[in-house]
Structure formats: C-alpha cells, structure tokens
N, C-alpha and C positions, 0 to 999 in steps of 0.2 A: 316178765313183764314188758320187755322191749319187744319182743315176738309178738305177744299180743297186740301191742300198739302198731306195730309193723303190718301185722294180719289186719288189723281193721283199717288202716290207712289204704291198702292193696284194695280190698273189699270195696270201701267207699269209691275209689278213684275206679275200678272197673264198672260200678253200677252207675256213676255217672256218665261215664264214657259212652255207656249203652243206651242211656236215654238219649231220645230224640230231642235235642235242643230245640226250643221254639217252635215245634212243629206246626201247632195252631197256624201261628204266624204265618206259616208257607202252605197250609193245607188248601186246597182247591176242590170245590163240591159245586153241585148244581146252584147251590144258592149262595155261596160264598165264596172269596178268594182272599184269603188271608184275613185280616181285620175287617173286609170289606163285605157287607150283606148285601143280598138281593132285596131292591127297594129302597136302597139309601139314595138319599138326593145329594146333589153337590154342597148344599149346607151341611149335611151330615158329615159329608168327608171332610171339610173344611174345619168344622168342631173338632175332629177327631186326629186329626193329622197336624203336627207341629208346621208351623208356616214356612221353616227353612226346608222341609221335605217335600213341599208340593208346589208346582208351578204349571201356572195356567198357559197354553199356547193355542191362539186361534189358528185354525188351518183351513184348507179348502180341498173339497174332492174333485175328481175328474169332471164334475159338472157345473164346476164354480159355486157350489154351495159352500157357505162356511158355517164350521162347528169348532167347539170347543174341546181341548184335549186336557186332561190333569195328569201332569207327569208326577208319579210317586218315587220319591228316592230313600234310600236307608240313611242312617247317620253319617256313613263315608262317602256320600253323595254318588252311590251307584244307583242307576235309573233301574227301577225294578218292575214298575206297571205304568200302562197309560189308561186312565179311566175317561171314557167317553159318555157325557150325558145326551139323553133323547132331544134337548132343545137348547140352542145355544144363548148365552146370557141369561139364564134363569136358574136362580140359586135352588129352586124347589122343583127342579127338573130330576128325575130318577137317572143314576147310571144304567146304560142298557149294554155297554160292552167294556170288557177288560181285556186289553193286550198286555198278555203276560211275556216278560222280557229277562227273566231271571231264571236259571235253572233250579234253584232251591224250591220255586213254587211245583208241588207235586199233587195228584189226585191220592187217594187213600190207598190206590193200587199202584201207587210209584209211578204214574205217568205224568210226563212234561216234557219241557224242551229237551233235546238231545236223546228222547226215548226213541225207539224202533216202531217200526210197522208192525213187527211180530209182538213186540210188546202190547200196542195198542189192540191188536185184533186177539189176542189171547186174554185180554182183561175186560173188553167193552165191545158192544155192538156197533159195529160202523154202520150206520143209517144212510150214509149219501157219501159218494166219492165225485167231484166235479172238478173240471179244470179252470184254472186261473190263467193270467198274464204268464207267470213265471213258476207258479206253483201247480199241484193238485191239492184240494182241501178234501178232508176228511171229517165228516161230521159224526158227532155222538150224541144222539138226542138225550139220552139220560142224564149228560152233563150238562148239556147246552153249550157244547164245546165243538171247536173247528180246530183239527190240526192239520198244517201244512207241511208238505215235502216239495223242496226245490225239483222241478222237473229233471234237471241234469242228473239227479239221482236214478231217473228210471231207466228201465230196460229199453232198447230200440222198440219200435212198433207198441208203444205203449197205449195209443189210441186206436180202437177198433173202428174203423171206417164204415163198417157194414151195420154194427148195433149203434153206431153214434155215442159211444161212451168208454170209459177208461177201461182197460183190461187189468184188473186187478193183479193176475198173475204175472204182470209186468212189473210190478212194484216189489223191489229186492226187500227180503226179509229185515234186511240192516239199514233201509233207509231209514233217516234221521228226521226228526221234526225240527224245524227252525221257526215257526211260528204257532202260537197257542193262544186262544181267542176264547172268552167264555162271553155269551150272550146273553141277557136278559130282557124279558119283553115285560 
C-alpha cells in the first residue's frame, strides 16, 4: 500500500511539474497579452485589475506631447507591463500599445524578452528591420509586434550605406531582445 501511495504521489508531482503554470496569464498573441485583449479600454483594464496592481503615469514624448501610461504590477510589485491608450485622460480610449517588461511573457512559439535573433527568425517572418536611436527594431507583422536589439550587440558595419538599410547578416544569431512591444490599431 505504501508503494502504491508513493507511486501516486510521484506521478502527481511529475504531472504538476510539467504543466505550464498560469501560461495563459503570460501568453502573447496578436490579439492578447496575458489577461489584456485587443479592443480593451482603459475602463476595462481598471475594472479587471486590482487597484494596488496598476498605476497611472503621465509622461511626454520627444515632441512634448503628453500621454498616459498604465503600469501593471504583479502581486509581488514586479512591473510586468506598461499599457498605453490612444487618447490621454479618456477612460473609453482603447489600449493601443503594450510594452512587455517581464521575461515570463512569451508567444506560443516561446519568443519573448531574452530570446535571440535566431529564435525569432526561425519562428516568425520578420517584415521590417529599422534603426532607432540605440536599437534596431524588428517587426513581426503577424503578431503586431516589435522586438528591439541594442546596437552594441551588432557586428561592425551593420549599416549598409549603399542600400541605406541594415545588413541583416551583421546581426549575430545570439543577439537578444531587450524591448518587446505589441501594437494594436
């Protein structure tokens, strides 16, 4: 009887260990980021998130335009996401940008912060690569997502001056993403 109980306990432990814990809470698709769905308004977000897990921050862009950010935290006060609506100070405005700040958020193909350039190009079609101030930004149209790699990870001569574009052969396969953003129109 003890052996049967021990066997059952081991089997239960193994099956629970292999189950992805709260995977849906951290799944990123073209229409959702964890519990947040495309089309949600600021009011929708504020209705489902406990007040101690969300913080409104008013910020301004490079052109001195103000906008609202809603910082989303887990129960341990870890900043997970920043949600930005289309219109400032409008509770009916839809969320149009989600900045993913935690490595637990991944696509169904296991791509997220810390993933490599090889991981991304092996699993998704990269529809655009463009330079930014400190990063190069890789766009994946099917996800409405942008992934950024810091330029200090690139090989020399990464900019092709003749073609006026990034030479993708100068992006190391091991270069990792430090910014992951989902855009909803």
